[in-house]
C-alpha positions in Angstrom: 124.2 114.9 150.9 125.6 111.8 149.2 123.8 110.8 146.0 124.0 107.3 144.7 123.6 107.3 140.9 122.8 104.4 138.7 121.1 103.9 135.3 118.0 102.6 137.0 117.6 104.7 140.0 118.6 108.1 141.5 117.4 109.8 144.7 115.1 106.8 145.3 113.2 107.7 142.1 112.7 105.2 139.3 114.1 106.9 136.2 110.9 107.5 134.2 110.0 108.5 130.6 110.6 112.2 130.9 109.0 115.0 128.9 110.8 118.3 128.8 110.5 122.0 128.4 113.5 124.3 127.8 114.4 128.0 127.5 116.8 130.6 128.7 116.7 130.3 132.5 118.5 130.9 135.8 117.9 129.3 139.2 116.4 132.2 141.1 113.8 133.1 138.5 112.6 129.5 138.3 112.0 128.9 142.0 108.3 129.8 141.7 107.4 127.3 139.0 109.8 124.6 140.2 108.4 124.5 143.7 104.9 124.9 142.3 105.3 121.7 140.3 106.6 119.8 143.3 103.9 121.0 145.7 100.9 120.6 143.4 99.6 117.6 145.4 98.3 120.2 147.9 95.4 120.8 145.5 95.0 117.6 143.5 94.9 113.9 144.3 97.7 113.2 141.9 101.0 115.0 141.4 104.0 115.2 139.1 106.2 113.2 141.4 109.9 114.3 141.2 110.6 117.5 139.3 114.1 118.0 137.8 115.5 121.1 136.3 118.9 121.3 134.6 120.6 124.7 134.5 123.6 125.1 132.2 125.1 128.5 131.4 121.8 130.3 131.9 119.8 127.8 130.0 117.3 125.5 131.6 115.8 122.2 130.7 112.8 121.1 132.8 112.1 117.4 133.2 108.7 115.9 134.3 107.6 112.3 134.6 105.3 111.8 131.6 103.3 109.0 133.1 102.6 110.9 136.3 101.8 114.0 134.3 99.3 112.1 132.2 97.8 110.5 135.3 97.3 114.0 136.9 95.6 115.3 133.7 93.4 112.2 133.5 92.3 112.6 137.2 91.6 116.3 136.7 89.6 115.7 133.5 87.6 112.8 135.0 86.6 115.0 137.9 85.7 117.8 135.4 83.5 115.4 133.4 81.7 114.4 136.6 81.4 117.8 138.1 82.7 120.9 136.2 82.6 122.9 139.4 85.5 120.9 140.7 87.9 122.8 138.4 86.1 126.1 138.8 86.6 125.7 142.6 90.4 125.4 142.1 90.4 128.6 140.1 88.4 130.4 142.7 91.0 129.3 145.3 93.8 130.6 143.1 92.3 134.1 142.6 93.2 135.4 146.2 96.7 134.0 145.7 96.9 136.0 142.5 95.8 139.2 144.3 98.4 138.5 147.1 101.2 138.2 144.6 100.2 141.4 142.8 100.0 143.2 146.2 103.6 142.3 147.2 104.8 143.4 143.7 103.1 146.7 144.2 104.7 147.0 147.6 108.1 146.5 146.1 107.3 149.1 143.4 106.5 151.7 146.1 109.5 150.9 148.3 112.8 152.8 148.1 115.0 149.7 148.5 118.2 151.6 149.2 116.7 153.1 152.4 115.5 149.9 154.1 117.6 147.7 156.2 118.6 144.1 155.5 115.9 142.6 157.6 113.2 144.6 155.7 114.8 143.6 152.4 114.7 140.0 153.3 111.1 140.3 154.3 110.2 141.6 150.9 112.2 138.9 149.2 110.6 136.2 151.3 107.1 137.5 150.8 107.5 137.7 147.1 109.0 134.2 146.7 106.3 132.6 148.9 103.5 134.5 147.2 104.9 133.5 143.8 105.1 129.8 144.9 101.6 129.9 146.3 100.1 131.4 143.2 102.0 129.1 140.8 101.2 125.8 142.6 97.6 125.2 141.6 98.1 126.8 138.2 100.8 124.3 137.3 98.1 121.7 136.6 97.7 123.2 133.2 101.1 121.7 132.1 99.9 118.2 132.7 97.7 118.5 129.6 100.8 119.0 127.4 101.6 115.3 127.2 98.0 114.2 127.8 96.6 115.9 124.8 98.7 114.3 122.0 99.4 111.0 123.8 95.9 110.2 125.2 93.2 112.5 124.0 93.9 112.9 120.3 94.1 109.1 119.7 90.5 109.0 120.8 89.5 111.1 117.8 91.1 108.8 115.2 87.9 107.2 114.2 85.9 110.4 113.5 85.2 111.8 110.1 87.2 114.7 108.6 84.1 116.9 109.1 83.8 116.1 112.8 87.5 116.6 113.3 87.3 120.0 111.7 84.5 121.0 114.0 86.5 119.8 117.0 89.4 122.0 115.7 87.0 124.9 115.8 86.3 124.2 119.5 90.0 124.3 120.2 90.4 128.0 119.2 90.6 130.5 122.0 87.9 133.1 122.3 89.6 135.1 125.1 92.0 138.0 124.6 95.5 137.0 125.6 97.7 139.6 127.2 99.7 139.7 123.9 96.5 140.5 122.0 95.4 143.1 124.6 98.8 144.8 124.3 98.5 144.9 120.5 94.9 146.4 120.7 96.0 149.1 123.1 99.1 149.8 121.1 97.1 150.4 118.0 94.6 152.6 119.8 97.5 154.7 121.2 99.0 154.9 117.7 95.8 156.5 116.5 96.0 159.1 119.2 99.7 159.8 118.8 99.6 160.3 115.0 98.1 163.8 115.7 101.1 164.9 117.8 104.1 166.9 116.4 106.9 166.2 117.0 106.2 162.5 117.7 109.1 162.0 120.1 109.7 162.0 123.8 110.6 165.7 123.9 106.9 166.3 123.4 105.5 166.4 127.0 102.1 165.0 126.0 103.6 162.2 124.0 106.0 161.4 126.9 103.1 161.2 129.4 101.0 158.9 127.2 103.9 156.6 126.5 105.0 156.5 130.1 101.6 155.4 131.2 101.6 152.7 128.5 105.1 151.7 129.5 104.2 151.3 133.2 101.5 148.8 132.1 103.7 146.7 129.7 107.3 147.2 130.7 107.6 143.5 131.5 106.7 142.0 128.1 110.2 140.9 127.2 110.9 139.1 130.5 111.5 135.4 130.8 113.0 132.8 133.2 116.5 134.4 132.7 116.0 138.1 132.3 114.1 140.8 134.1 114.1 143.4 131.3 112.5 146.8 131.7 111.2 148.1 128.3 111.4 151.8 128.2 109.0 154.4 126.6 111.4 154.5 123.6 110.7 150.9 122.9 107.0 151.4 122.6 107.4 154.6 120.7 109.4 152.7 118.1 106.6 150.0 117.9 104.0 152.8 117.3 106.1 154.5 114.6 106.4 151.1 112.8 102.6 150.8 112.9 102.1 154.3 111.7 104.7 153.9 108.9 103.0 150.8 107.5 99.3 151.7 108.0 97.0 154.7 107.7 94.2 155.3 110.2 91.7 153.4 108.2 93.9 150.3 108.1 94.5 150.5 111.9 90.8 150.8 112.6 90.1 147.9 110.3 92.7 145.8 112.1 91.1 146.7 115.5 87.6 145.8 114.2 88.9 142.5 112.7 90.2 141.5 116.1 87.0 142.3 117.9 84.6 141.0 115.2 86.8 137.9 114.8 86.4 136.9 118.4 82.6 137.5 118.3 82.3 135.4 115.1 84.5 132.7 116.5 82.2 132.4 119.5 79.2 132.0 117.3 81.1 129.5 115.1 82.0 127.4 118.2 78.3 127.4 119.3 77.2 126.1 115.9 80.1 123.5 115.9 79.1 122.2 119.3 75.4 121.9 118.3 76.4 120.0 115.2 78.7 117.7 117.2 76.0 116.9 119.8 73.6 116.1 116.9 76.3 113.8 115.4 76.4 111.9 118.6 79.9 112.9 119.7 80.2 111.6 123.4 79.9 114.0 126.3 83.4 113.3 127.6 84.9 114.3 124.3 83.1 117.6 124.2 83.9 118.2 127.9 87.6 118.3 127.1 87.0 121.4 124.9 84.9 122.9 127.7 87.9 122.4 130.0 90.1 124.1 127.5 87.9 127.2 127.8 88.8 127.4 131.4 92.5 126.4 131.1 93.3 129.0 128.4 92.7 132.2 130.3 94.2 130.8 133.5 97.4 129.7 131.6 97.6 133.2 130.1 97.3 135.1 133.3 99.7 132.7 135.1 102.3 133.5 132.3 101.7 137.3 132.8 102.3 137.0 136.5 105.5 135.0 135.9 106.8 137.8 133.7 106.0 140.4 136.4 107.6 138.2 139.1 110.8 137.9 137.0 111.1 141.7 137.1 110.5 142.2 140.8 112.7 139.3 141.8 115.5 140.8 139.6 115.0 144.2 141.3 115.5 142.6 144.7 118.5 140.5 143.6 120.2 143.6 142.2 119.8 145.4 145.5 121.0 142.5 147.5 124.0 142.1 145.2 124.8 145.8 145.5 124.9 145.6 149.3 127.2 142.6 149.4 129.2 143.1 146.2 127.8 140.2 144.1 127.0 140.6 140.4 123.5 139.8 139.2 124.7 136.6 137.4 126.1 135.5 140.8 122.9 136.4 142.7 120.9 134.4 140.2 122.4 131.1 141.6 121.8 131.7 145.3 119.3 129.5 146.9 116.6 131.2 149.0 118.0 129.9 152.3 121.4 131.3 151.3 119.9 134.7 150.7 118.3 134.6 154.1 121.7 133.7 155.7 123.4 136.6 153.8 120.8 139.3 154.6 120.2 138.3 158.2 123.5 136.8 159.3 126.0 138.2 156.9 127.0 134.6 155.8 128.6 135.0 152.3 128.6 132.4 149.5 131.9 131.5 147.8 131.8 133.0 144.4 133.5 129.9 143.0 130.4 127.9 144.1 128.1 130.3 142.3 130.2 130.2 139.2 130.1 126.3 139.2 126.3 126.4 139.6 126.1 128.7 136.6 128.2 126.3 134.6 125.9 123.4 135.5 123.6 122.5 138.3 120.5 120.3 138.8 117.6 121.1 141.0 115.4 118.2 142.1 112.2 118.8 144.0 109.6 116.5 145.5 106.5 117.3 147.7 108.6 117.0 150.8 112.1 118.3 149.9 114.4 119.8 147.4 118.1 119.3 146.4 120.6 121.2 144.4 123.7 119.5 142.8 126.4 121.2 140.8 129.6 120.3 139.0 130.4 116.6 138.6 127.4 115.5 140.7 125.1 117.4 138.3 126.8 115.9 135.3 126.4 112.3 136.7 122.7 112.9 137.2 122.2 114.2 133.7 124.0 111.1 132.3 121.3 109.1 134.0 118.4 111.3 132.9 119.5 111.8 129.2 118.5 108.3 128.1 116.7 109.5 125.0 113.2 110.8 124.2 110.7 109.8 121.6 110.0 112.1 118.6 106.4 113.1 118.4 104.8 115.7 116.2 101.6 117.5 117.1 99.7 119.9 114.8 98.2 123.1 116.2 97.0 125.1 113.2 96.6 123.7 109.8 98.3 124.8 106.6 101.1 123.8 104.2 104.1 126.1 103.6 107.7 125.8 102.4 110.6 127.9 103.5 114.0 128.2 105.1 114.6 127.3 108.7 116.0 129.6 111.3 116.8 128.1 114.7 116.3 130.6 117.5 117.1 129.7 121.1 117.3 133.3 122.4 114.6 135.8 121.2 116.9 138.7 122.3 119.9 137.6 120.3 119.3 136.1 116.9 119.6 136.5 113.1 116.0 135.8 112.1 114.8 137.2 108.8 111.3 138.0 107.6 109.5 135.0 106.0 111.7 132.3 107.6 110.3 129.3 109.5 110.9 129.8 113.2 112.3 126.7 115.0 112.8 126.9 118.7 112.5 124.9 121.9 109.3 126.7 123.1 108.0 130.2 122.5 107.4 132.8 125.2 106.1 136.4 125.0 109.4 137.8 123.9 109.1 135.5 120.8 105.9 137.2 119.5 107.7 139.8 117.3 109.6 137.0 115.6 106.4 134.9 115.2 104.7 137.8 113.5 107.5 137.7 110.9 107.5 133.9 110.6 106.1 131.8 107.8 105.5 129.0 110.3 106.5 127.9 113.8 108.0 124.6 114.9 108.9 123.9 118.5 110.5 121.0 120.5 108.0 121.3 123.3 104.4 122.1 123.9 100.9 121.0 123.3 97.4 122.4 122.7 97.5 125.0 125.5 101.1 126.1 125.1 102.1 129.7 124.2 103.1 128.7 120.6 99.7 127.1 120.0 97.7 130.0 121.3 99.7 132.8 119.5 99.9 130.9 116.2 96.2 130.5 116.2 95.8 134.2 116.9 98.3 135.1 114.1 96.9 132.5 111.7 100.2 130.9 110.9 101.0 127.1 110.6 102.5 125.7 113.7 103.8 122.3 114.8 104.7 121.7 118.4 106.0 118.9 120.5 108.5 117.6 118.0 111.1 117.0 120.8 114.1 117.2 118.5 113.4 119.9 115.8 116.2 122.2 117.1 118.7 119.4 116.9 117.4 117.6 113.8 117.1 120.8 111.7 119.8 123.4 111.0 119.8 127.0 109.8 119.1 127.3 106.1 117.3 123.9 105.7 114.5 124.2 103.1 111.6 122.4 104.6 107.9 121.8 104.0 105.6 122.2 107.0 102.4 120.2 106.7 100.7 121.4 109.9 97.5 119.6 109.0 99.4 116.3 109.3 101.9 117.5 112.0 104.8 116.8 109.6 108.0 118.6 108.8 110.0 117.4 105.8 113.4 118.5 104.8 113.4 119.2 101.0 117.1 120.2 100.3 
């Protein structure tokens, strides 16, 4: 396909004000969310318009039309204010799609892939991909609130008193247990059990059985849009040993109680805050936004968990396909689905040079009706059009003022982060949690109220500023900065 590129127009789409998200990523592990964004109009009156994702050396930057994203969020929120069941209905429609995705994942887990033929292997790949897309599509509406919250909703609060704003901040806090928190709770409980065993290693049959059961439940925690990493029992044993070295049983039980009681107390605190806000005359549509957050939070968390699982099972299938046709996993990561079909069912091979070029740089563009993939010079020309500059905007998540040294981390698996540094990254994901626990504060380029960094920072009680757009470029390792999360500000002091 020929593509006419100009500064004003490409693919028939007016070049908009983009907002972005970025992280380590490869083409194959992003098909679910990319297509989900493009097809969201199936469930909502508005959509995201064109979706564009740049892949460059296993790193991805996701571009969405900010105006259309905000219009989608406004439409969803307006419907919610009018009838809360409208949003609940979408979640009910999503739940069978979630079950369908988990079912095919379990099917892959039970299948000896080496013993099935190419046709059966393609059927598994196709079912997984389509179930992933179907599950992701309605759930992608959550992302529309990332630009809507700081750009549209928060300005509505500017006239309120400091006391009312503080009560509204209370309503923002999540009262559900994220999968990260659930993992930590179960890890601590297992630590209490395993302290009694000698020797505390995998040669002990009872220890091995308990850890293997735990590993089967959480082996996917370090996955992302680039890697399908399988965490082994040794990994979780090391985490447990770290807990046991630092804490006695009383301290562990105190931490468990603090988590449980903390959530209960927060629920009561939110009830009182809401009653006070109603008495103060805060409008119904303002309060409804925080009610919508109560539904968005758990949905977003479960969608993220399913993504991490899907990365694993997609990687498992790609490795088996690559083994049969002598392609490496990095090469398989840049096949398109139709090319995998042609390979498995017709033996049509892809030129490795094409796959290598895509890995160097390629751009995927999706709309509700079609999708396109460009690589090499065409991809570079498109990105020259797209990279027209983005506004810097800070957005506070959790209040607090701290000073410390910056450490920029783009890859949670490969970094030089030290305890007590300020973590600066594009956006956090589950594999960043160990770093966040060691951080003085967190600063991200992307994100908003419902993003991963926001949720986990609130759980950890550390200052966090998200949505800066340029922090990873404006700051450098070793910068001594002051983070004023209550103002959404980051100041370089050195």
